[in-house]
mmCIF file as gemmi writes it, N, C-alpha and C atoms, coordinates in Angstrom:
data_model
loop_
_atom_site.group_PDB
_atom_site.id
_atom_site.type_symbol
_atom_site.label_atom_id
_atom_site.label_alt_id
_atom_site.label_comp_id
_atom_site.label_asym_id
_atom_site.label_entity_id
_atom_site.label_seq_id
_atom_site.pdbx_PDB_ins_code
_atom_site.Cartn_x
_atom_site.Cartn_y
_atom_site.Cartn_z
_atom_site.occupancy
_atom_site.B_iso_or_equiv
_atom_site.pdbx_formal_charge
_atom_site.auth_seq_id
_atom_site.auth_asym_id
_atom_site.pdbx_PDB_model_num
ATOM 1 N N . MET Axp A 1 ? -2.442 -29.062 0.626 1 0 ? 1 A 1
ATOM 2 C CA . MET Axp A 1 ? -1.417 -28.049 0.792 1 0 ? 1 A 1
ATOM 3 C C . MET Axp A 1 ? -0.107 -28.503 0.131 1 0 ? 1 A 1
ATOM 4 N N . ASP Axp A 2 ? 0.22 -29.785 0.29 1 0 ? 2 A 1
ATOM 5 C CA . ASP Axp A 2 ? 1.445 -30.306 -0.323 1 0 ? 2 A 1
ATOM 6 C C . ASP Axp A 2 ? 1.39 -30.195 -1.842 1 0 ? 2 A 1
ATOM 7 N N . GLN Axp A 3 ? 0.223 -30.473 -2.419 1 0 ? 3 A 1
ATOM 8 C CA . GLN Axp A 3 ? 0.094 -30.372 -3.874 1 0 ? 3 A 1
ATOM 9 C C . GLN Axp A 3 ? 0.31 -28.931 -4.328 1 0 ? 3 A 1
ATOM 10 N N . TRP Axp A 4 ? -0.21 -27.979 -3.57 1 0 ? 4 A 1
ATOM 11 C CA . TRP Axp A 4 ? -0.034 -26.568 -3.915 1 0 ? 4 A 1
ATOM 12 C C . TRP Axp A 4 ? 1.43 -26.176 -3.798 1 0 ? 4 A 1
ATOM 13 N N . ASN Axp A 5 ? 2.08 -26.606 -2.725 1 0 ? 5 A 1
ATOM 14 C CA . ASN Axp A 5 ? 3.498 -26.297 -2.529 1 0 ? 5 A 1
ATOM 15 C C . ASN Axp A 5 ? 4.379 -26.885 -3.622 1 0 ? 5 A 1
ATOM 16 N N . ASN Axp A 6 ? 3.966 -28.006 -4.178 1 0 ? 6 A 1
ATOM 17 C CA . ASN Axp A 6 ? 4.771 -28.691 -5.198 1 0 ? 6 A 1
ATOM 18 C C . ASN Axp A 6 ? 4.316 -28.41 -6.627 1 0 ? 6 A 1
ATOM 19 N N . LEU Axp A 7 ? 3.342 -27.519 -6.8 1 0 ? 7 A 1
ATOM 20 C CA . LEU Axp A 7 ? 2.817 -27.222 -8.128 1 0 ? 7 A 1
ATOM 21 C C . LEU Axp A 7 ? 3.892 -26.58 -9.008 1 0 ? 7 A 1
ATOM 22 N N . ARG Axp A 8 ? 4.054 -27.11 -10.213 1 0 ? 8 A 1
ATOM 23 C CA . ARG Axp A 8 ? 4.999 -26.576 -11.196 1 0 ? 8 A 1
ATOM 24 C C . ARG Axp A 8 ? 4.292 -26.488 -12.539 1 0 ? 8 A 1
ATOM 25 N N . GLN Axp A 9 ? 4.658 -25.504 -13.325 1 0 ? 9 A 1
ATOM 26 C CA . GLN Axp A 9 ? 4.042 -25.313 -14.634 1 0 ? 9 A 1
ATOM 27 C C . GLN Axp A 9 ? 4.43 -26.442 -15.581 1 0 ? 9 A 1
ATOM 28 N N . ARG Axp A 10 ? 5.683 -26.732 -15.684 1 0 ? 10 A 1
ATOM 29 C CA . ARG Axp A 10 ? 6.231 -27.744 -16.587 1 0 ? 10 A 1
ATOM 30 C C . ARG Axp A 10 ? 5.581 -27.672 -17.965 1 0 ? 10 A 1
ATOM 31 N N . GLY Axp A 11 ? 4.846 -28.684 -18.391 1 0 ? 11 A 1
ATOM 32 C CA . GLY Axp A 11 ? 4.257 -28.731 -19.732 1 0 ? 11 A 1
ATOM 33 C C . GLY Axp A 11 ? 2.911 -28.041 -19.852 1 0 ? 11 A 1
ATOM 34 N N . LYS Axp A 12 ? 2.418 -27.474 -18.757 1 0 ? 12 A 1
ATOM 35 C CA . LYS Axp A 12 ? 1.132 -26.78 -18.796 1 0 ? 12 A 1
ATOM 36 C C . LYS Axp A 12 ? 1.295 -25.412 -19.47 1 0 ? 12 A 1
ATOM 37 N N . SER Axp A 13 ? 0.213 -24.946 -20.085 1 0 ? 13 A 1
ATOM 38 C CA . SER Axp A 13 ? 0.216 -23.574 -20.582 1 0 ? 13 A 1
ATOM 39 C C . SER Axp A 13 ? 0.162 -22.645 -19.369 1 0 ? 13 A 1
ATOM 40 N N . ALA Axp A 14 ? 0.455 -21.37 -19.601 1 0 ? 14 A 1
ATOM 41 C CA . ALA Axp A 14 ? 0.38 -20.399 -18.504 1 0 ? 14 A 1
ATOM 42 C C . ALA Axp A 14 ? -1.036 -20.352 -17.938 1 0 ? 14 A 1
ATOM 43 N N . ASN Axp A 15 ? -2.047 -20.398 -18.808 1 0 ? 15 A 1
ATOM 44 C CA . ASN Axp A 15 ? -3.435 -20.364 -18.351 1 0 ? 15 A 1
ATOM 45 C C . ASN Axp A 15 ? -3.789 -21.586 -17.504 1 0 ? 15 A 1
ATOM 46 N N . GLU Axp A 16 ? -3.308 -22.752 -17.905 1 0 ? 16 A 1
ATOM 47 C CA . GLU Axp A 16 ? -3.563 -23.967 -17.128 1 0 ? 16 A 1
ATOM 48 C C . GLU Axp A 16 ? -2.899 -23.881 -15.754 1 0 ? 16 A 1
ATOM 49 N N . TYR Axp A 17 ? -1.666 -23.361 -15.725 1 0 ? 17 A 1
ATOM 50 C CA . TYR Axp A 17 ? -0.958 -23.212 -14.457 1 0 ? 17 A 1
ATOM 51 C C . TYR Axp A 17 ? -1.694 -22.246 -13.535 1 0 ? 17 A 1
ATOM 52 N N . VAL Axp A 18 ? -2.129 -21.106 -14.078 1 0 ? 18 A 1
ATOM 53 C CA . VAL Axp A 18 ? -2.846 -20.109 -13.283 1 0 ? 18 A 1
ATOM 54 C C . VAL Axp A 18 ? -4.143 -20.713 -12.729 1 0 ? 18 A 1
ATOM 55 N N . ALA Axp A 19 ? -4.871 -21.444 -13.558 1 0 ? 19 A 1
ATOM 56 C CA . ALA Axp A 19 ? -6.126 -22.069 -13.118 1 0 ? 19 A 1
ATOM 57 C C . ALA Axp A 19 ? -5.87 -23.059 -11.984 1 0 ? 19 A 1
ATOM 58 N N . GLN Axp A 20 ? -4.835 -23.892 -12.129 1 0 ? 20 A 1
ATOM 59 C CA . GLN Axp A 20 ? -4.508 -24.869 -11.083 1 0 ? 20 A 1
ATOM 60 C C . GLN Axp A 20 ? -4.055 -24.155 -9.808 1 0 ? 20 A 1
ATOM 61 N N . PHE Axp A 21 ? -3.231 -23.114 -9.948 1 0 ? 21 A 1
ATOM 62 C CA . PHE Axp A 21 ? -2.755 -22.349 -8.807 1 0 ? 21 A 1
ATOM 63 C C . PHE Axp A 21 ? -3.933 -21.74 -8.049 1 0 ? 21 A 1
ATOM 64 N N . ASP Axp A 22 ? -4.855 -21.122 -8.784 1 0 ? 22 A 1
ATOM 65 C CA . ASP Axp A 22 ? -6.024 -20.504 -8.15 1 0 ? 22 A 1
ATOM 66 C C . ASP Axp A 22 ? -6.909 -21.54 -7.464 1 0 ? 22 A 1
ATOM 67 N N . GLU Axp A 23 ? -7.058 -22.692 -8.093 1 0 ? 23 A 1
ATOM 68 C CA . GLU Axp A 23 ? -7.866 -23.753 -7.484 1 0 ? 23 A 1
ATOM 69 C C . GLU Axp A 23 ? -7.271 -24.169 -6.141 1 0 ? 23 A 1
ATOM 70 N N . TYR Axp A 24 ? -5.963 -24.418 -6.111 1 0 ? 24 A 1
ATOM 71 C CA . TYR Axp A 24 ? -5.314 -24.804 -4.85 1 0 ? 24 A 1
ATOM 72 C C . TYR Axp A 24 ? -5.394 -23.682 -3.819 1 0 ? 24 A 1
ATOM 73 N N . ARG Axp A 25 ? -5.235 -22.448 -4.277 1 0 ? 25 A 1
ATOM 74 C CA . ARG Axp A 25 ? -5.282 -21.306 -3.356 1 0 ? 25 A 1
ATOM 75 C C . ARG Axp A 25 ? -6.651 -21.231 -2.677 1 0 ? 25 A 1
ATOM 76 N N . MET Axp A 26 ? -7.704 -21.436 -3.456 1 0 ? 26 A 1
ATOM 77 C CA . MET Axp A 26 ? -9.057 -21.401 -2.881 1 0 ? 26 A 1
ATOM 78 C C . MET Axp A 26 ? -9.315 -22.597 -1.974 1 0 ? 26 A 1
ATOM 79 N N . ARG Axp A 27 ? -8.889 -23.773 -2.395 1 0 ? 27 A 1
ATOM 80 C CA . ARG Axp A 27 ? -9.129 -24.988 -1.604 1 0 ? 27 A 1
ATOM 81 C C . ARG Axp A 27 ? -8.379 -24.969 -0.283 1 0 ? 27 A 1
ATOM 82 N N . CYS Axp A 28 ? -7.17 -24.432 -0.305 1 0 ? 28 A 1
ATOM 83 C CA . CYS Axp A 28 ? -6.358 -24.408 0.914 1 0 ? 28 A 1
ATOM 84 C C . CYS Axp A 28 ? -6.774 -23.278 1.861 1 0 ? 28 A 1
ATOM 85 N N . ALA Axp A 29 ? -7.344 -22.219 1.313 1 0 ? 29 A 1
ATOM 86 C CA . ALA Axp A 29 ? -7.83 -21.081 2.109 1 0 ? 29 A 1
ATOM 87 C C . ALA Axp A 29 ? -6.787 -20.588 3.109 1 0 ? 29 A 1
ATOM 88 N N . VAL Axp A 30 ? -5.551 -20.489 2.647 1 0 ? 30 A 1
ATOM 89 C CA . VAL Axp A 30 ? -4.46 -20.038 3.509 1 0 ? 30 A 1
ATOM 90 C C . VAL Axp A 30 ? -4.446 -18.514 3.537 1 0 ? 30 A 1
ATOM 91 N N . LYS Axp A 31 ? -4.337 -17.965 4.712 1 0 ? 31 A 1
ATOM 92 C CA . LYS Axp A 31 ? -4.206 -16.512 4.87 1 0 ? 31 A 1
ATOM 93 C C . LYS Axp A 31 ? -2.713 -16.224 5.014 1 0 ? 31 A 1
ATOM 94 N N . GLU Axp A 32 ? -2.134 -15.676 3.971 1 0 ? 32 A 1
ATOM 95 C CA . GLU Axp A 32 ? -0.718 -15.363 4.009 1 0 ? 32 A 1
ATOM 96 C C . GLU Axp A 32 ? -0.486 -14.007 3.357 1 0 ? 32 A 1
ATOM 97 N N . ASP Axp A 33 ? 0.656 -13.453 3.594 1 0 ? 33 A 1
ATOM 98 C CA . ASP Axp A 33 ? 1.041 -12.175 3.024 1 0 ? 33 A 1
ATOM 99 C C . ASP Axp A 33 ? 1.023 -12.276 1.501 1 0 ? 33 A 1
ATOM 100 N N . LYS Axp A 34 ? 0.611 -11.2 0.826 1 0 ? 34 A 1
ATOM 101 C CA . LYS Axp A 34 ? 0.539 -11.197 -0.636 1 0 ? 34 A 1
ATOM 102 C C . LYS Axp A 34 ? 1.892 -11.457 -1.283 1 0 ? 34 A 1
ATOM 103 N N . VAL Axp A 35 ? 2.946 -11.005 -0.643 1 0 ? 35 A 1
ATOM 104 C CA . VAL Axp A 35 ? 4.301 -11.229 -1.165 1 0 ? 35 A 1
ATOM 105 C C . VAL Axp A 35 ? 4.629 -12.722 -1.137 1 0 ? 35 A 1
ATOM 106 N N . MET Axp A 36 ? 4.191 -13.412 -0.102 1 0 ? 36 A 1
ATOM 107 C CA . MET Axp A 36 ? 4.441 -14.849 0.01 1 0 ? 36 A 1
ATOM 108 C C . MET Axp A 36 ? 3.676 -15.617 -1.077 1 0 ? 36 A 1
ATOM 109 N N . THR Axp A 37 ? 2.428 -15.21 -1.322 1 0 ? 37 A 1
ATOM 110 C CA . THR Axp A 37 ? 1.639 -15.874 -2.363 1 0 ? 37 A 1
ATOM 111 C C . THR Axp A 37 ? 2.265 -15.654 -3.733 1 0 ? 37 A 1
ATOM 112 N N . LEU Axp A 38 ? 2.735 -14.429 -3.995 1 0 ? 38 A 1
ATOM 113 C CA . LEU Axp A 38 ? 3.409 -14.145 -5.264 1 0 ? 38 A 1
ATOM 114 C C . LEU Axp A 38 ? 4.67 -14.997 -5.394 1 0 ? 38 A 1
ATOM 115 N N . SER Axp A 39 ? 5.412 -15.129 -4.329 1 0 ? 39 A 1
ATOM 116 C CA . SER Axp A 39 ? 6.619 -15.948 -4.344 1 0 ? 39 A 1
ATOM 117 C C . SER Axp A 39 ? 6.285 -17.411 -4.65 1 0 ? 39 A 1
ATOM 118 N N . ARG Axp A 40 ? 5.221 -17.911 -4.043 1 0 ? 40 A 1
ATOM 119 C CA . ARG Axp A 40 ? 4.773 -19.29 -4.276 1 0 ? 40 A 1
ATOM 120 C C . ARG Axp A 40 ? 4.393 -19.464 -5.753 1 0 ? 40 A 1
ATOM 121 N N . PHE Axp A 41 ? 3.703 -18.462 -6.318 1 0 ? 41 A 1
ATOM 122 C CA . PHE Axp A 41 ? 3.298 -18.493 -7.724 1 0 ? 41 A 1
ATOM 123 C C . PHE Axp A 41 ? 4.522 -18.515 -8.639 1 0 ? 41 A 1
ATOM 124 N N . GLN Axp A 42 ? 5.46 -17.607 -8.383 1 0 ? 42 A 1
ATOM 125 C CA . GLN Axp A 42 ? 6.663 -17.506 -9.22 1 0 ? 42 A 1
ATOM 126 C C . GLN Axp A 42 ? 7.498 -18.78 -9.156 1 0 ? 42 A 1
ATOM 127 N N . LYS Axp A 43 ? 7.567 -19.372 -7.998 1 0 ? 43 A 1
ATOM 128 C CA . LYS Axp A 43 ? 8.379 -20.579 -7.807 1 0 ? 43 A 1
ATOM 129 C C . LYS Axp A 43 ? 7.97 -21.694 -8.763 1 0 ? 43 A 1
ATOM 130 N N . GLY Axp A 44 ? 6.673 -21.77 -9.075 1 0 ? 44 A 1
ATOM 131 C CA . GLY Axp A 44 ? 6.186 -22.848 -9.928 1 0 ? 44 A 1
ATOM 132 C C . GLY Axp A 44 ? 6.256 -22.57 -11.414 1 0 ? 44 A 1
ATOM 133 N N . LEU Axp A 45 ? 6.525 -21.336 -11.785 1 0 ? 45 A 1
ATOM 134 C CA . LEU Axp A 45 ? 6.58 -20.986 -13.206 1 0 ? 45 A 1
ATOM 135 C C . LEU Axp A 45 ? 7.815 -21.573 -13.881 1 0 ? 45 A 1
ATOM 136 N N . ASN Axp A 46 ? 7.694 -21.823 -15.174 1 0 ? 46 A 1
ATOM 137 C CA . ASN Axp A 46 ? 8.868 -22.188 -15.965 1 0 ? 46 A 1
ATOM 138 C C . ASN Axp A 46 ? 9.824 -21 -15.968 1 0 ? 46 A 1
ATOM 139 N N . ASP Axp A 47 ? 11.097 -21.266 -16.167 1 0 ? 47 A 1
ATOM 140 C CA . ASP Axp A 47 ? 12.133 -20.23 -16.063 1 0 ? 47 A 1
ATOM 141 C C . ASP Axp A 47 ? 11.865 -19.004 -16.925 1 0 ? 47 A 1
ATOM 142 N N . ASP Axp A 48 ? 11.415 -19.203 -18.164 1 0 ? 48 A 1
ATOM 143 C CA . ASP Axp A 48 ? 11.212 -18.054 -19.048 1 0 ? 48 A 1
ATOM 144 C C . ASP Axp A 48 ? 10.112 -17.128 -18.531 1 0 ? 48 A 1
ATOM 145 N N . LEU Axp A 49 ? 9.023 -17.682 -18.049 1 0 ? 49 A 1
ATOM 146 C CA . LEU Axp A 49 ? 7.951 -16.845 -17.513 1 0 ? 49 A 1
ATOM 147 C C . LEU Axp A 49 ? 8.329 -16.225 -16.175 1 0 ? 49 A 1
ATOM 148 N N . ARG Axp A 50 ? 9.068 -16.964 -15.364 1 0 ? 50 A 1
ATOM 149 C CA . ARG Axp A 50 ? 9.52 -16.417 -14.081 1 0 ? 50 A 1
ATOM 150 C C . ARG Axp A 50 ? 10.399 -15.186 -14.32 1 0 ? 50 A 1
ATOM 151 N N . ARG Axp A 51 ? 11.297 -15.272 -15.29 1 0 ? 51 A 1
ATOM 152 C CA . ARG Axp A 51 ? 12.148 -14.124 -15.628 1 0 ? 51 A 1
ATOM 153 C C . ARG Axp A 51 ? 11.306 -12.937 -16.082 1 0 ? 51 A 1
ATOM 154 N N . GLU Axp A 52 ? 10.311 -13.205 -16.893 1 0 ? 52 A 1
ATOM 155 C CA . GLU Axp A 52 ? 9.432 -12.14 -17.393 1 0 ? 52 A 1
ATOM 156 C C . GLU Axp A 52 ? 8.706 -11.437 -16.242 1 0 ? 52 A 1
ATOM 157 N N . VAL Axp A 53 ? 8.2 -12.196 -15.31 1 0 ? 53 A 1
ATOM 158 C CA . VAL Axp A 53 ? 7.502 -11.625 -14.153 1 0 ? 53 A 1
ATOM 159 C C . VAL Axp A 53 ? 8.461 -10.767 -13.336 1 0 ? 53 A 1
ATOM 160 N N . VAL Axp A 54 ? 9.664 -11.241 -13.145 1 0 ? 54 A 1
ATOM 161 C CA . VAL Axp A 54 ? 10.663 -10.486 -12.378 1 0 ? 54 A 1
ATOM 162 C C . VAL Axp A 54 ? 11.074 -9.218 -13.123 1 0 ? 54 A 1
ATOM 163 N N . LEU Axp A 55 ? 11.338 -9.34 -14.433 1 0 ? 55 A 1
ATOM 164 C CA . LEU Axp A 55 ? 11.755 -8.179 -15.228 1 0 ? 55 A 1
ATOM 165 C C . LEU Axp A 55 ? 10.684 -7.093 -15.269 1 0 ? 55 A 1
ATOM 166 N N . ARG Axp A 56 ? 9.439 -7.493 -15.224 1 0 ? 56 A 1
ATOM 167 C CA . ARG Axp A 56 ? 8.337 -6.52 -15.234 1 0 ? 56 A 1
ATOM 168 C C . ARG Axp A 56 ? 8.135 -5.861 -13.87 1 0 ? 56 A 1
ATOM 169 N N . GLY Axp A 57 ? 8.845 -6.337 -12.862 1 0 ? 57 A 1
ATOM 170 C CA . GLY Axp A 57 ? 8.728 -5.754 -11.53 1 0 ? 57 A 1
ATOM 171 C C . GLY Axp A 57 ? 7.377 -6.006 -10.888 1 0 ? 57 A 1
ATOM 172 N N . VAL Axp A 58 ? 6.779 -7.14 -11.198 1 0 ? 58 A 1
ATOM 173 C CA . VAL Axp A 58 ? 5.456 -7.474 -10.667 1 0 ? 58 A 1
ATOM 174 C C . VAL Axp A 58 ? 5.543 -7.598 -9.148 1 0 ? 58 A 1
ATOM 175 N N . SER Axp A 59 ? 4.596 -6.91 -8.476 1 0 ? 59 A 1
ATOM 176 C CA . SER Axp A 59 ? 4.625 -6.925 -7.013 1 0 ? 59 A 1
ATOM 177 C C . SER Axp A 59 ? 3.371 -7.518 -6.383 1 0 ? 59 A 1
ATOM 178 N N . THR Axp A 60 ? 2.373 -7.857 -7.228 1 0 ? 60 A 1
ATOM 179 C CA . THR Axp A 60 ? 1.17 -8.51 -6.716 1 0 ? 60 A 1
ATOM 180 C C . THR Axp A 60 ? 0.785 -9.654 -7.647 1 0 ? 60 A 1
ATOM 181 N N . LEU Axp A 61 ? 0.075 -10.596 -7.105 1 0 ? 61 A 1
ATOM 182 C CA . LEU Axp A 61 ? -0.345 -11.746 -7.899 1 0 ? 61 A 1
ATOM 183 C C . LEU Axp A 61 ? -1.272 -11.32 -9.029 1 0 ? 61 A 1
ATOM 184 N N . ASP Axp A 62 ? -2.166 -10.372 -8.773 1 0 ? 62 A 1
ATOM 185 C CA . ASP Axp A 62 ? -3.079 -9.903 -9.818 1 0 ? 62 A 1
ATOM 186 C C . ASP Axp A 62 ? -2.306 -9.332 -11.007 1 0 ? 62 A 1
ATOM 187 N N . ASN Axp A 63 ? -1.2 -8.655 -10.767 1 0 ? 63 A 1
ATOM 188 C CA . ASN Axp A 63 ? -0.394 -8.096 -11.853 1 0 ? 63 A 1
ATOM 189 C C . ASN Axp A 63 ? 0.459 -9.152 -12.549 1 0 ? 63 A 1
ATOM 190 N N . ALA Axp A 64 ? 0.628 -10.294 -11.919 1 0 ? 64 A 1
ATOM 191 C CA . ALA Axp A 64 ? 1.441 -11.362 -12.515 1 0 ? 64 A 1
ATOM 192 C C . ALA Axp A 64 ? 0.677 -12.098 -13.606 1 0 ? 64 A 1
ATOM 193 N N . TYR Axp A 65 ? -0.64 -12.104 -13.512 1 0 ? 65 A 1
ATOM 194 C CA . TYR Axp A 65 ? -1.446 -12.821 -14.492 1 0 ? 65 A 1
ATOM 195 C C . TYR Axp A 65 ? -1.451 -12.048 -15.802 1 0 ? 65 A 1
ATOM 196 N N . ILE Axp A 66 ? -1.05 -12.728 -16.849 1 0 ? 66 A 1
ATOM 197 C CA . ILE Axp A 66 ? -0.997 -12.123 -18.177 1 0 ? 66 A 1
ATOM 198 C C . ILE Axp A 66 ? -2.189 -12.645 -18.976 1 0 ? 66 A 1
ATOM 199 N N . PRO Axp A 67 ? -3.09 -11.75 -19.4 1 0 ? 67 A 1
ATOM 200 C CA . PRO Axp A 67 ? -4.29 -12.202 -20.131 1 0 ? 67 A 1
ATOM 201 C C . PRO Axp A 67 ? -3.95 -12.822 -21.465 1 0 ? 67 A 1
């Protein structure tokens, strides 16, 4: 859980960050509000991607993932 809470994108690609985030989410099996999970996801993104997610008005984690 601590690793998931401290996960940051830093030098990872967006795809690598998403894969790591999903892995921790599955391993931790935490039942939390979707808004909280989205907030946790955004917190770890690099500033430029975090701004993009906010500007797009993303309201769910599924919509935050950019193919």
